[in-house]
Kinemage of the C-alpha trace (Angstrom):
@kinemage 1
@onewidth
@group {chain A} dominant
@subgroup {mainchain}
@vectorlist {calphas} color= white
{ca met a 1} P -10.164 6.967 -9.078
{ca glu a 2} L -12.778 8.717 -6.965
{ca lys a 3} L -11.497 10.746 -4.035
{ca glu a 4} L -13.196 8.512 -1.401
{ca val a 5} L -11.888 5.339 -3.033
{ca phe a 6} L -8.413 6.889 -3.132
{ca lys a 7} L -8.616 7.746 0.589
{ca arg a 8} L -9.685 4.174 1.408
{ca ala a 9} L -6.816 2.817 -0.673
{ca ile a 10} L -4.363 5.002 1.254
{ca gln a 11} L -5.773 3.715 4.549
{ca glu a 12} L -5.603 0.139 3.285
{ca phe a 13} L -1.967 0.681 2.262
{ca gln a 14} L -1.082 2.080 5.686
{ca asp a 15} L -2.831 -0.761 7.530
{ca leu a 16} L -1.265 -3.416 5.327
{ca asn a 17} L 2.168 -1.819 5.642
{ca glu a 18} L 1.911 -1.988 9.438
{ca lys a 19} L 0.789 -5.649 9.369
{ca thr a 20} L 3.519 -6.536 6.871
{ca thr a 21} L 6.154 -4.954 9.103
{ca lys a 22} L 4.890 -6.898 12.132
{ca cys a 23} L 4.857 -10.162 10.184
{ca arg a 24} L 8.413 -9.548 8.916
{ca glu a 25} L 9.622 -8.698 12.435
{ca phe a 26} L 8.056 -11.901 13.770
{ca ile a 27} L 9.814 -13.967 11.111
{ca leu a 28} L 13.123 -12.261 11.867
{ca asp a 29} L 12.732 -13.007 15.588
{ca lys a 30} L 14.535 -16.341 15.485
{ca glu a 31} L 13.295 -17.525 18.880
{ca lys a 32} L 9.611 -16.883 18.150
{ca phe a 33} L 9.744 -18.029 14.539
{ca glu a 34} L 11.528 -21.289 15.306
{ca ser a 35} L 8.960 -22.101 17.984
{ca leu a 36} L 6.509 -22.739 15.120
{ca asp a 37} L 6.338 -26.061 13.313
{ca met a 38} L 7.739 -26.221 9.782
{ca ile a 39} L 4.386 -25.993 7.966
{ca asn a 40} L 3.411 -22.831 9.861
{ca arg a 41} L 6.810 -21.279 9.206
{ca asp a 42} L 6.428 -21.983 5.479
{ca leu a 43} L 2.886 -20.623 5.469
{ca leu a 44} L 3.931 -17.474 7.324
{ca ile a 45} L 6.697 -16.846 4.792
{ca ala a 46} L 4.200 -17.356 1.952
{ca gln a 47} L 1.796 -14.972 3.695
{ca leu a 48} L 4.510 -12.327 4.004
{ca lys a 49} L 5.363 -12.643 0.301
{ca ala a 50} L 1.681 -12.246 -0.622
{ca met a 51} L 1.359 -9.219 1.654
{ca glu a 52} L 4.447 -7.625 0.110
{ca thr a 53} L 3.106 -8.243 -3.393
{ca tyr a 54} L -0.245 -6.714 -2.481
{ca leu a 55} L 1.547 -3.768 -0.888
{ca ser a 56} L 3.491 -3.217 -4.118
{ca val a 57} L 0.309 -3.329 -6.207
{ca leu a 58} L -1.416 -0.841 -3.895
{ca ser a 59} L 1.636 1.426 -4.026
{ca ile a 60} L 1.570 1.440 -7.832
{ca arg a 61} L -2.180 2.102 -7.919
{ca leu a 62} L -1.793 4.982 -5.469
{ca gly a 63} L 1.093 6.407 -7.472
{ca ile a 64} L -0.778 6.217 -10.760
{ca asn a 65} L -4.005 7.603 -9.371
{ca gly a 66} L -2.276 10.181 -7.206
{ca ser a 67} L -0.486 11.478 -10.303
{ca ala a 68} L -3.759 11.525 -12.253
{ca glu a 69} L -5.447 13.389 -9.408
{ca asn a 70} L -2.615 15.942 -9.312
{ca ser a 71} L -2.807 16.387 -13.098
{ca glu a 72} L -6.536 17.036 -12.891
{ca thr a 73} L -5.880 19.575 -10.178
{ca asp a 74} L -3.282 21.287 -12.370
{ca glu a 75} L -5.741 21.295 -15.292
{ca ser a 76} L -8.412 22.839 -13.087
{ca lys a 77} L -5.996 25.538 -11.939
{ca ser a 78} L -4.995 26.257 -15.518
{ca arg a 79} L -8.636 26.582 -16.636
{ca arg a 80} L -9.411 28.857 -13.710
{ca glu a 81} L -6.417 31.071 -14.514
{ca gln a 82} L -7.510 31.290 -18.160
{ca asn a 83} L -11.025 32.289 -17.098
{ca leu a 84} L -9.604 35.123 -14.983
{ca lys a 85} L -7.777 36.644 -17.962
């Protein structure tokens, strides 16, 4: 993953994590949540589940690509050290 794309994915993860937390807190606030009609409560729960799934996917992508980026960095360091010898 390109460095800029990786940075955008990190920002997207952080933004989504904040929105997911707010949505979860709203649902857990019994007074606010129960003020909604049943269809909106069900839709909000479905939305939260989708957000959590997307958050998990982003987390995995960041982990995989972060590891790949770190490996490339280690390879670069190793090559540089070999060139100095």
